[in-house]
C-alpha positions as CSV (number, residue, x, y, z in Angstrom):
1,M,0.0,0.0,0.0
2,A,2.9,2.4,0.9
3,S,4.4,2.0,-2.4
4,T,1.3,3.0,-4.3
5,M,1.5,6.4,-2.6
6,L,4.7,7.4,-4.2
7,D,4.4,10.1,-6.8
8,L,7.0,8.8,-9.3
9,D,6.5,11.4,-11.9
10,A,6.7,14.3,-9.3
11,M,9.9,12.7,-7.8
12,Q,11.6,12.6,-11.5
13,T,10.6,16.2,-12.2
14,W,12.2,17.2,-8.7
15,R,15.3,15.2,-9.5
16,R,15.7,17.0,-12.7
17,A,15.1,20.3,-11.4
18,I,17.6,20.0,-9.0
19,H,20.0,18.6,-11.6
20,Q,19.5,21.6,-13.7
21,H,20.5,23.9,-11.0
22,P,23.5,22.3,-9.1
23,E,25.1,24.0,-6.2
24,L,28.3,23.6,-4.5
25,G,28.8,22.7,-0.7
26,F,27.3,25.3,1.7
27,E,25.9,27.1,-1.5
28,E,22.7,25.1,-1.7
29,H,20.5,28.0,-1.1
30,R,17.9,27.3,-4.1
31,T,17.9,23.4,-3.3
32,S,17.3,23.9,0.6
33,A,14.7,26.3,-0.1
34,M,12.9,23.9,-2.4
35,V,13.3,21.3,0.3
36,A,11.9,23.4,3.1
37,E,8.8,24.7,1.1
38,M,7.9,21.3,0.1
39,L,8.3,19.7,3.7
40,A,6.4,22.6,5.2
41,E,3.6,22.0,2.5
42,W,3.3,18.3,3.7
43,G,3.0,19.3,7.4
44,Y,6.7,18.8,8.8
45,E,8.1,21.2,11.3
46,V,10.8,22.7,9.1
47,H,14.1,23.8,10.7
48,T,16.9,25.9,8.4
49,G,20.2,27.1,9.3
50,L,22.2,24.2,10.5
51,A,25.5,24.0,8.5
52,G,24.2,27.2,6.7
53,T,22.2,25.5,4.1
54,G,21.0,22.5,6.0
55,V,17.5,21.5,6.5
56,V,15.6,19.3,8.9
57,G,11.9,18.1,8.7
58,R,10.6,16.8,11.8
59,M,7.4,15.1,12.0
60,V,5.4,13.5,15.2
61,I,4.4,10.0,14.2
62,G,1.1,8.8,15.9
63,N,1.4,10.1,19.5
64,G,5.2,10.6,19.3
65,H,5.7,8.0,22.2
66,G,8.0,5.8,20.1
67,P,11.7,5.8,18.7
68,N,13.3,8.8,17.1
69,L,14.3,7.9,13.5
70,G,16.5,9.9,11.2
71,L,17.1,9.6,7.4
72,R,19.7,11.5,5.6
73,A,20.1,13.0,2.1
74,E,22.8,15.0,0.7
75,M,22.3,18.1,-1.6
76,D,25.4,19.4,-3.0
77,A,26.8,19.1,-6.5
78,L,30.5,18.9,-7.8
79,P,33.0,21.4,-9.6
80,I,32.6,19.5,-12.9
81,H,31.5,20.7,-16.3
82,E,28.6,18.4,-17.6
83,A,28.9,16.6,-20.7
84,T,26.0,14.5,-21.1
85,G,24.0,16.6,-23.4
86,L,20.9,15.5,-21.8
87,P,17.7,17.7,-22.0
88,W,17.9,18.1,-18.1
89,Q,21.8,18.7,-17.9
90,S,23.1,21.5,-15.7
91,T,22.3,24.9,-16.7
92,I,25.5,26.3,-14.8
93,A,28.8,26.0,-16.4
94,G,31.4,24.1,-14.3
95,K,29.0,22.6,-11.9
96,M,26.9,19.4,-12.1
97,H,25.4,16.7,-10.1
98,A,27.8,14.1,-10.9
99,C,27.3,11.9,-7.8
100,G,23.7,11.5,-7.7
101,H,22.7,13.8,-4.7
102,D,19.9,15.2,-6.9
103,G,18.4,11.6,-6.8
104,H,19.1,11.1,-3.2
105,T,17.2,14.3,-2.4
106,A,14.4,13.3,-4.7
107,I,14.1,10.2,-3.1
108,L,13.9,11.5,0.6
109,L,11.4,14.0,-0.5
110,G,9.3,11.1,-2.2
111,A,9.3,9.2,0.9
112,A,8.6,12.4,2.9
113,K,5.4,13.1,1.1
114,A,4.3,9.5,1.2
115,L,4.9,9.3,5.0
116,A,3.2,12.4,5.9
117,E,0.0,10.8,4.0
118,L,0.4,7.7,5.7
119,N,0.8,9.3,9.2
120,A,-2.4,11.6,8.5
121,Q,-4.1,8.2,8.0
122,N,-2.6,6.8,11.2
123,Q,-0.8,4.0,9.7
124,L,2.6,4.3,11.0
125,G,2.4,3.7,14.6
126,H,4.4,6.1,17.0
127,G,7.5,8.0,17.3
128,I,9.4,11.0,15.9
129,L,10.8,11.2,12.2
130,N,13.8,13.6,11.3
131,L,14.3,14.2,7.7
132,V,18.1,15.6,7.4
133,F,18.8,17.3,4.2
134,Q,22.6,17.9,4.2
135,P,24.8,20.4,2.6
136,A,28.5,19.9,1.5
137,E,29.2,16.1,1.4
138,E,31.7,16.7,-1.3
139,V,33.8,19.3,0.2
140,G,36.4,16.9,2.3
141,G,37.6,17.3,5.6
142,G,35.0,19.0,8.0
143,G,32.0,18.2,5.6
144,G,28.6,19.2,6.0
145,A,27.6,16.2,8.2
146,Q,30.5,17.5,10.7
147,R,29.2,21.2,10.4
148,M,25.5,20.2,11.3
149,I,26.6,18.1,14.2
150,E,28.6,20.8,15.6
151,D,25.7,23.2,15.1
152,G,23.6,20.9,17.2
153,L,21.7,18.3,15.1
154,F,21.5,15.6,17.5
155,E,20.7,17.8,20.4
156,Q,17.9,19.7,18.9
157,F,16.8,16.4,16.8
158,P,17.7,13.3,18.9
159,C,18.0,10.1,17.0
160,D,18.0,6.5,18.2
161,A,19.0,5.6,14.7
162,I,20.0,7.3,11.2
163,F,20.3,5.9,8.0
164,A,21.6,6.9,4.6
165,L,21.9,5.5,1.1
166,H,24.1,6.1,-2.1
167,N,23.4,4.9,-5.7
168,M,26.3,2.7,-7.4
169,P,26.6,2.7,-11.2
170,G,27.6,-0.6,-12.4
171,A,25.6,-2.6,-9.8
172,P,22.0,-3.7,-11.1
173,V,19.0,-1.5,-10.5
174,G,16.7,-3.2,-8.2
175,H,19.8,-4.7,-6.0
176,C,21.0,-3.4,-2.2
177,F,24.2,-3.7,-0.7
178,F,25.0,-3.8,3.1
179,R,28.0,-4.5,5.3
180,P,27.9,-4.5,9.0
181,G,31.0,-2.8,10.8
182,P,33.6,-1.0,8.7
183,F,32.0,-0.3,5.3
184,M,34.0,2.9,3.9
185,C,37.5,4.0,4.4
186,S,38.9,7.1,6.1
187,S,40.5,9.7,3.8
188,D,43.3,11.8,4.7
189,K,45.6,14.3,2.7
190,V,49.2,14.4,3.5
191,T,51.8,17.0,2.3
192,I,55.6,16.1,2.7
193,R,57.8,18.9,2.1
194,F,61.7,18.1,1.7
195,Q,64.1,21.0,2.5
196,G,67.4,20.9,1.0
197,K,69.8,23.7,-0.2
198,S,69.5,25.0,-3.9
199,G,72.8,25.0,-6.3
200,H,73.7,24.9,-9.9
201,G,73.1,21.5,-11.6
202,A,76.7,21.4,-12.8
203,M,77.8,21.8,-9.0
204,P,75.7,19.3,-7.0
205,D,78.5,19.1,-4.4
206,L,77.6,22.7,-3.3
207,A,73.9,21.8,-2.9
208,I,71.9,19.6,-0.8
209,D,69.3,17.9,-3.4
210,P,65.7,17.5,-1.9
211,T,64.7,15.3,-4.8
212,V,66.6,12.3,-3.7
213,P,64.9,11.8,-0.5
214,M,61.6,12.8,-2.3
215,A,62.2,9.9,-4.8
216,S,63.4,7.6,-2.0
217,T,60.2,8.4,0.0
218,L,57.8,8.0,-3.1
219,L,59.1,4.3,-3.6
220,G,59.2,3.5,0.1
221,L,55.5,4.4,0.3
222,Q,54.9,1.5,-1.9
223,T,55.9,-0.8,0.8
224,L,53.9,0.6,3.6
225,I,50.8,-1.4,3.1
226,G,52.5,-4.7,1.8
227,R,55.0,-4.9,4.6
228,N,53.0,-3.2,7.5
229,L,49.6,-4.5,7.5
230,S,48.3,-8.1,7.8
231,P,47.2,-9.6,4.4
232,F,43.7,-9.4,5.6
233,D,43.8,-5.8,6.6
234,S,43.4,-3.1,3.9
235,G,44.7,0.6,3.2
236,V,45.6,2.7,0.4
237,V,48.5,5.3,-0.1
238,S,48.6,7.0,-3.3
239,V,51.0,9.6,-4.4
240,G,48.9,12.3,-6.3
241,Q,51.3,15.2,-6.6
242,V,54.9,15.5,-7.1
243,S,56.6,18.9,-7.7
244,A,60.0,20.3,-7.4
245,G,62.3,22.8,-9.2
246,S,61.6,25.3,-11.9
247,S,64.4,24.7,-14.3
248,Y,66.3,21.9,-15.6
249,N,69.8,23.0,-14.7
250,I,69.1,24.1,-11.1
251,I,68.9,21.8,-8.1
252,P,65.7,23.1,-6.1
253,D,65.7,24.2,-2.7
254,D,62.7,22.1,-1.8
255,A,60.5,19.3,-3.1
256,E,57.0,17.9,-2.3
257,L,54.9,15.0,-2.5
258,V,51.0,15.2,-1.6
259,L,49.4,11.9,-0.9
260,S,45.9,10.4,-0.4
261,V,45.8,7.9,2.7
262,R,42.9,5.6,3.2
263,A,42.2,3.1,5.9
264,L,39.4,0.7,6.9
265,Q,40.3,0.5,10.5
266,P,41.0,3.4,12.8
267,E,44.1,1.8,14.3
268,I,45.5,1.1,10.8
269,R,44.7,4.9,10.0
270,D,46.9,5.8,12.9
271,M,49.7,3.4,12.1
272,L,50.0,4.9,8.5
273,C,50.3,8.2,10.0
274,K,53.1,7.3,12.1
275,R,54.7,5.2,9.5
276,I,54.6,7.8,6.8
277,A,56.2,10.6,9.2
278,E,59.1,8.1,10.2
279,L,59.6,7.1,6.6
280,A,59.9,10.7,5.1
281,E,62.1,12.1,8.3
282,H,64.5,9.1,8.1
283,Q,64.9,9.4,4.3
284,A,65.6,13.2,4.5
285,K,68.0,12.7,7.2
286,A,70.0,10.1,5.3
287,Y,70.5,12.6,2.5
288,G,71.3,15.6,4.6
289,C,67.7,17.2,4.3
290,S,64.7,17.9,6.5
291,A,61.2,16.9,6.0
292,T,58.0,18.5,7.3
293,L,54.5,16.8,7.0
294,D,51.1,18.3,7.1
295,Y,48.8,15.7,7.9
296,V,45.1,16.6,7.3
297,Y,42.7,14.2,8.9
298,G,39.7,14.0,6.5
299,Y,36.6,11.7,6.8
300,P,36.7,8.9,9.4
301,V,36.0,5.5,8.8
302,L,32.4,4.7,8.1
303,V,31.2,2.1,10.7
304,N,27.8,0.5,10.2
305,D,26.0,-0.7,13.4
306,P,25.3,-4.5,13.1
307,G,21.8,-4.2,14.9
308,Q,20.6,-1.1,12.8
309,T,22.2,-2.8,9.5
310,S,19.9,-5.9,10.4
311,I,16.9,-3.8,10.6
312,A,17.7,-1.9,7.2
313,E,18.4,-5.3,5.5
314,L,14.7,-6.6,6.7
315,A,13.2,-3.5,4.9
316,A,15.4,-4.1,1.9
317,N,14.4,-7.9,1.6
318,E,10.8,-6.8,1.3
319,V,11.5,-4.1,-1.2
320,F,14.2,-5.8,-3.4
321,G,13.9,-9.2,-2.7
322,V,15.9,-11.5,-0.6
323,E,17.8,-12.6,-3.8
324,N,18.7,-9.0,-4.6
325,V,20.2,-8.2,-1.3
326,N,23.8,-8.6,-0.4
327,P,24.1,-8.6,3.4
328,D,27.9,-9.0,3.2
329,A,29.1,-6.8,0.5
330,L,32.8,-5.8,-0.1
331,P,34.0,-2.6,1.8
332,L,34.6,0.4,-0.5
333,A,37.9,2.4,-0.4
334,N,35.6,5.7,-1.0
335,S,34.9,7.9,2.0
336,E,31.8,9.6,3.1
337,D,31.2,12.1,5.7
338,F,27.9,10.4,6.9
339,A,30.7,8.6,8.9
340,Y,30.7,11.6,11.6
341,M,27.0,10.9,11.9
342,L,27.5,7.3,12.6
343,Q,30.0,8.1,15.2
344,K,27.2,10.0,17.4
345,V,24.2,7.9,16.4
346,P,24.0,4.0,15.6
347,G,23.0,3.5,12.0
348,C,23.7,2.3,8.5
349,Y,24.9,3.6,5.1
350,L,23.7,1.3,2.4
351,I,24.3,1.0,-1.5
352,I,21.5,0.7,-4.2
353,G,22.4,-0.4,-7.7
354,S,22.0,2.2,-10.4
355,G,22.6,0.3,-13.4
356,D,24.2,1.4,-16.8
357,N,23.3,5.3,-16.8
358,G,20.6,4.5,-19.0
359,H,17.4,6.8,-19.7
360,E,14.3,6.6,-21.6
361,N,13.6,7.5,-25.3
362,G,16.9,5.7,-26.3
363,L,19.3,8.2,-24.4
364,R,21.7,5.7,-23.0
365,M,25.0,7.2,-21.8
366,G,26.5,3.7,-21.1
367,P,28.4,2.6,-17.9
368,C,29.9,5.6,-16.1
369,S,31.2,6.0,-12.6
370,V,30.2,8.8,-10.2
371,H,32.6,12.1,-10.6
372,N,32.4,11.9,-14.2
373,P,31.2,14.6,-16.5
374,H,29.0,11.9,-18.4
375,Y,27.4,10.6,-15.2
376,D,23.6,11.1,-14.8
377,F,21.7,9.7,-11.8
378,N,19.3,6.7,-13.1
379,D,15.5,7.6,-12.3
380,E,14.8,4.0,-12.2
381,C,16.3,4.0,-8.6
382,L,13.9,6.6,-7.5
383,S,11.1,4.2,-6.5
384,Y,13.3,1.6,-5.1
385,G,15.1,4.2,-2.8
386,A,11.9,5.8,-1.6
387,R,10.1,2.4,-1.1
388,L,13.1,1.3,1.2
389,W,12.8,4.4,3.3
390,L,8.9,3.9,3.7
391,R,9.3,0.2,4.6
392,L,12.2,1.0,7.1
393,T,10.2,3.8,8.6
394,A,7.1,1.5,9.1
395,L,9.3,-1.1,10.8
396,Y,10.5,1.5,13.3
397,F,7.1,3.1,14.0
398,A,5.3,-0.4,14.2
399,K,2.2,-0.2,16.2
400,P,2.3,-2.7,19.2
401,Q,0.7,-5.9,18.2
402,A,-2.2,-5.3,20.9
403,E,-3.0,-2.2,19.2
404,T,-2.9,-3.5,15.7
405,A,-5.5,-6.4,16.7
């Protein structure tokens, strides 16, 4: 019954309208205003201003004497110039929804409308529903989730559990993926600067070459995972930037490496930080240089609560079918700032398949990852995502057996 209340045409219209007007992190003024207006129209108590452009819609379910449930969607776009050529492509140069946050927002809006109707019909039981529309998931470091928490999200809107989803291109539409415990990696940025002494390339004996310890460190970094972690643990150290010098015949004064460091366990994250510093400092010393590190901690490891994950799986089994639900999916090396919320409140972050980037009327973009100028959210996912939120909410606010008899 709940699924028949979804207005799928409206959800698609909302999704494409958001897609046409992408806004970067902490700039989602148009999107947040649209969300707030719709929630107010459907009877939610609407709160704005958390993390600047965040929106929370609160609704008392039944008599309100029950669990407090949170559902979260992110609203921000990416600084990418869209190349899809679709009729609803971005109207703003250099900005596009290349990760599907337009779809995630439309999914939660569709569920919000249906849930308000079900609540008005006294079909949901009792509790408090908090719908969190978050800005700035893509900004890295202290993202919108952390900012909302710092602004008092869970003090103003207590949650006993909180859930979020993300689409995954390449995984079939109608499939759902879970993993209890650590599911997504932490993500840190490390800048290593080697200080030497500049000199003429023809007279290296009068200089101290910082490129030598830089090169030695670069190679040594490739051993950190294979020679410091158990084969059953995981981490990633990738060198993304290498810079030194301004001319072929001048030994530079300094040289720099910029790394991406990821780990699936907090203790491995700490170990990698320690070993990177030791490696760089000792290599620099061996070649008469010095090394300084700027270690910027980004998003933490995302850890799903096993109990809350099992409840979400029950809802997914009903919506997707047991045969289409993977309860033990492989962990992902991506990172997500929903991890901050899961540090405060038990919950679950899950994945829904979004297929091969296809659209109606013969418009098929072909397989395409997120964060790609050719990506577009697959609207076939809208129904699955919204139905999942409806079923999960119904499970949380289920009436006691005696009351439903």
